[in-house]
N, CA, C and O of each residue as an XYZ file, in Angstrom:
328
protein
N       1.051     -1.175     -0.001
C      -0.034      0.048      0.020
C       0.901      1.297     -0.011
O       1.919      1.303      0.682
N       0.566      2.366     -0.814
C       1.110      3.453     -0.749
C       0.504      4.682     -0.090
O      -0.664      4.685      0.300
N       1.325      5.737      0.029
C       0.283      6.768      1.057
C      -0.904      7.417      0.434
O      -1.704      8.096      1.078
N      -1.000      7.142     -1.054
C      -2.424      7.772     -1.472
C      -3.276      6.625     -1.144
O      -4.382      6.975     -0.732
N      -3.075      5.269     -1.209
C      -3.850      4.312     -0.561
C      -4.529      4.238      0.961
O      -5.619      3.867      1.398
N      -3.324      4.782      1.527
C      -3.381      4.973      3.170
C      -4.406      5.862      3.575
O      -5.181      5.624      4.501
N      -4.410      7.267      2.625
C      -5.270      8.203      2.770
C      -6.640      7.876      2.418
O      -7.589      8.217      3.125
N      -6.746      7.300      1.465
C      -7.932      6.997      1.060
C      -8.925      5.997      1.995
O     -10.148      6.101      2.089
N      -7.957      4.879      2.739
C      -8.577      4.240      3.599
C      -9.006      4.754      4.790
O      -9.924      4.211      5.404
N      -8.403      5.825      5.230
C      -8.879      6.633      6.382
C      -9.693      7.753      5.994
O     -10.164      8.443      6.898
N      -9.939      8.050      4.770
C     -10.860      9.073      4.370
C     -10.353     10.253      4.661
O     -11.161     10.979      5.241
N      -9.069     10.826      4.431
C      -8.354     11.993      4.526
C      -8.338     12.468      3.215
O      -7.825     11.814      2.307
N      -8.899     13.638      3.035
C      -8.748     14.163      1.564
C      -7.569     15.413      1.664
O      -6.925     15.653      0.643
N      -7.362     16.022      2.630
C      -6.437     17.130      2.835
C      -5.596     16.784      3.783
O      -5.792     17.297      4.885
N      -4.387     15.791      3.619
C      -3.558     15.508      4.730
C      -2.706     16.527      5.122
O      -2.518     17.465      4.348
N      -2.108     16.487      6.306
C      -0.919     17.258      6.865
C      -0.037     15.992      7.171
O      -0.409     15.126      7.964
N       1.239     15.938      6.443
C       2.266     14.805      6.368
C       3.294     15.161      7.139
O       3.823     16.167      6.668
N       3.923     14.709      8.316
C       5.274     14.784      8.554
C       6.241     13.769      8.467
O       5.824     12.620      8.606
N       7.471     13.942      8.263
C       8.302     12.698      8.213
C       9.359     12.918      9.109
O       9.857     14.044      9.082
N       9.841     12.046      9.942
C      11.016     12.434     11.031
C      12.247     12.188     10.176
O      12.377     11.235      9.407
N      13.094     13.103     10.381
C      14.367     12.953      9.880
C      15.345     12.281     10.839
O      15.022     11.830     11.938
N      16.581     12.258     10.314
C      17.526     11.288     10.921
C      17.931     11.961     12.394
O      18.327     11.331     13.375
N      17.749     13.266     12.307
C      17.918     13.740     13.790
C      16.772     13.781     14.560
O      16.883     14.540     15.523
N      15.787     13.263     14.467
C      14.628     13.097     15.218
C      13.583     14.014     15.126
O      12.599     14.000     15.866
N      13.847     15.060     13.947
C      12.858     16.265     14.120
C      11.929     15.838     13.168
O      12.192     15.019     12.288
N      10.445     16.580     13.389
C       9.311     16.335     12.441
C       9.523     17.139     11.260
O       9.728     18.302     11.607
N       9.553     17.013     10.149
C       9.616     17.926      8.799
C       8.258     17.757      8.007
O       7.918     16.633      7.639
N       7.473     18.880      7.741
C       6.498     18.878      7.132
C       6.609     18.573      5.561
O       7.187     19.378      4.831
N       6.168     17.651      5.168
C       6.049     17.306      3.683
C       4.950     18.144      2.690
O       3.733     18.147      2.872
N       5.559     18.745      1.763
C       4.681     19.741      1.033
C       3.598     18.775      0.076
O       2.470     19.129     -0.265
N       4.240     17.507     -0.245
C       3.672     17.010     -1.166
C       3.667     15.436     -0.773
O       4.394     15.111      0.165
N       2.879     14.409     -1.440
C       2.752     13.242     -1.062
C       4.213     12.346     -1.496
O       4.690     12.215     -2.623
N       4.638     11.887     -0.401
C       5.884     10.989     -0.500
C       5.657      9.936     -1.393
O       4.498      9.522     -1.391
N       6.566      9.299     -2.277
C       6.612      8.057     -2.843
C       6.836      6.811     -1.950
O       7.609      5.911     -2.280
N       6.151      6.805     -0.850
C       6.493      5.653      0.027
C       5.477      4.630      0.065
O       4.268      4.855      0.017
N       6.089      3.352      0.163
C       5.515      2.052      0.642
C       5.108      1.997      1.910
O       6.001      2.355      2.677
N       4.129      1.695      2.428
C       3.685      1.651      3.827
C       4.064      0.076      4.338
O       3.739     -0.988      3.811
N       4.779      0.293      5.421
C       5.235     -1.280      6.190
C       4.302     -1.503      7.387
O       3.780     -2.592      7.627
N       4.119     -0.320      8.171
C       3.222     -0.469      9.199
C       2.465      0.845      9.422
O       2.814      1.981      9.101
N       1.127      0.357     10.169
C       0.022      1.586     10.548
C      -0.208      1.367     11.797
O      -0.292      0.245     12.296
N      -0.328      2.462     12.406
C      -0.742      2.761     13.914
C      -1.770      4.039     13.882
O      -1.349      5.195     13.868
N      -3.282      3.676     13.872
C      -4.254      4.900     13.841
C      -4.695      5.215     15.205
O      -5.135      4.360     15.973
N      -4.570      6.444     15.486
C      -5.516      6.869     16.823
C      -6.415      7.861     16.087
O      -6.485      8.081     14.878
N      -7.177      8.483     17.243
C      -8.280      9.158     16.874
C      -7.942     10.567     16.315
O      -8.817     11.203     15.727
N      -6.583     11.110     16.499
C      -6.204     12.381     16.256
C      -5.074     12.360     14.963
O      -4.811     13.369     14.309
N      -4.451     10.999     14.721
C      -3.610     11.006     13.494
C      -3.136      9.430     13.302
O      -3.292      8.478     14.067
N      -2.510      9.499     12.019
C      -1.987      8.229     11.693
C      -0.602      7.933     11.899
O       0.063      8.835     11.390
N       0.288      6.849     12.552
C       1.573      7.152     12.636
C       1.892      5.727     11.363
O       1.288      4.661     11.243
N       2.708      6.110     10.815
C       3.047      4.801      9.704
C       4.691      4.744      9.655
O       5.385      5.760      9.698
N       5.214      3.402      9.558
C       6.466      3.327      9.164
C       6.490      2.974      7.648
O       5.810      2.070      7.161
N       7.328      3.763      6.960
C       7.076      3.709      5.445
C       8.845      3.622      4.820
O       9.872      3.942      5.420
N       8.705      3.150      3.630
C       9.907      3.371      2.984
C       9.865      3.708      1.600
O       8.900      3.298      0.956
N      10.607      4.280      1.118
C      10.940      4.906     -0.208
C      10.370      3.926     -1.151
O      10.555      2.742     -0.869
N       9.790      4.174     -2.093
C       9.300      3.327     -3.196
C      10.361      2.499     -4.001
O      10.318      1.349     -4.438
N      11.267      3.409     -4.047
C      12.485      2.950     -5.323
C      13.092      2.020     -4.226
O      13.080      0.851     -4.613
N      13.695      2.197     -2.796
C      14.223      1.475     -1.871
C      13.426      0.153     -1.693
O      13.927     -0.971     -1.655
N      12.157      0.447     -1.593
C      11.529     -1.116     -1.229
C      11.467     -1.816     -2.502
O      11.325     -3.023     -2.306
N      11.524     -1.482     -3.830
C      11.703     -2.386     -4.843
C      13.026     -3.127     -4.744
O      13.135     -4.333     -4.963
N      14.138     -2.227     -4.359
C      15.415     -2.993     -4.406
C      15.676     -3.938     -3.003
O      16.346     -4.969     -2.943
N      15.012     -3.331     -2.009
C      15.455     -4.252     -0.673
C      14.346     -5.534     -1.069
O      14.713     -6.695     -0.888
N      13.285     -5.305     -1.495
C      12.335     -6.607     -1.677
C      12.647     -7.458     -2.702
O      12.309     -8.639     -2.623
N      13.318     -6.984     -3.773
C      13.728     -7.969     -4.448
C      14.734     -8.904     -4.138
O      14.810     -9.982     -4.727
N      15.693     -8.476     -3.040
C      16.536     -9.200     -2.488
C      16.065     -9.975     -1.277
O      16.682    -10.954     -0.857
N      14.877     -9.479     -0.687
C      14.631    -10.330      0.630
C      13.274     -9.864      0.678
O      12.811     -8.803      0.259
N      12.627    -10.964      1.339
C      11.052    -10.518      1.499
C      10.847    -10.292      3.098
O       9.724    -10.601      3.497
N      11.588     -9.894      3.894
C      11.487     -9.775      5.333
C      11.297     -8.253      5.454
O      12.029     -7.459      4.863
N      10.351     -7.911      6.193
C       9.715     -6.692      6.877
C      11.327     -6.297      7.721
O      11.942     -5.303      7.332
N      11.732     -6.906      8.530
C      12.776     -6.725      9.419
C      13.941     -6.085      8.553
O      14.635     -5.131      8.904
N      14.039     -6.846      7.245
C      15.456     -6.430      6.502
C      15.230     -5.056      5.928
O      16.156     -4.295      5.651
N      13.828     -4.746      5.747
C      13.330     -2.983      5.111
C      13.484     -2.077      6.207
O      13.744     -0.922      5.869
N      13.402     -2.276      7.286
C      13.198     -1.588      8.506
C      14.314     -0.689      8.690
O      14.053      0.405      9.190
N      15.640     -0.977      8.342
C      16.704      0.139      8.439
C      16.232      1.031      7.469
O      16.332      2.152      7.969
N      15.809      1.105      6.435
C      15.664      2.207      5.182
C      14.172      2.984      5.433
O      13.834      3.911      4.697
N      13.411      2.563      6.424
C      12.154      3.068      6.666
C      12.200      4.505      7.489
O      13.069      4.821      8.301
N      11.124      5.255      7.110
C      11.034      6.425      7.978
C       9.528      6.358      8.445
O       8.543      5.810      7.951
N       9.735      7.205      9.708
C       8.356      7.375     10.269
C       7.494      8.412      9.998
O       7.865      9.565     10.213
N       6.229      8.141      9.491
C       5.110      9.513      9.106
C       4.275      9.732      9.906
O       3.601      8.759     10.246
N       4.031     10.799     10.407
C       2.841     11.285     11.031
C       1.791     12.095     10.079
O       2.053     13.097      9.413
N       0.266     11.271     10.196
C      -0.575     12.115      9.051
C      -1.788     12.370      9.872
O      -2.370     11.509     10.532
N      -2.124     13.627      9.779
C      -3.421     14.178      9.962
C      -4.337     14.820      9.251
O      -3.887     15.347      8.234
N      -5.475     14.954      9.446
C      -6.317     15.681      8.381
C      -6.285     17.147      8.832
O      -6.045     17.360     10.021
N      -6.548     18.395      7.833
C      -6.378     19.593      8.256
C      -7.509     19.688      9.082
O      -7.732     20.726      9.705
């Protein structure tokens, strides 16, 4: 599932999306990132997702089918509706 599919599943039309950078800071993304969703945790306020860049997902998944092997390349997303 990609970010667009995730937003559709949770009926979010106008998302505010943040990605956690390497320094632990949340950075607001201006457009939908090309990420493949690995894990989702939803609350009433927001959606937390572990995601991986689509290109990296293709590369990693071609070599291995383990979620644990993809985890080091993943980023944490925080998504909420406007």
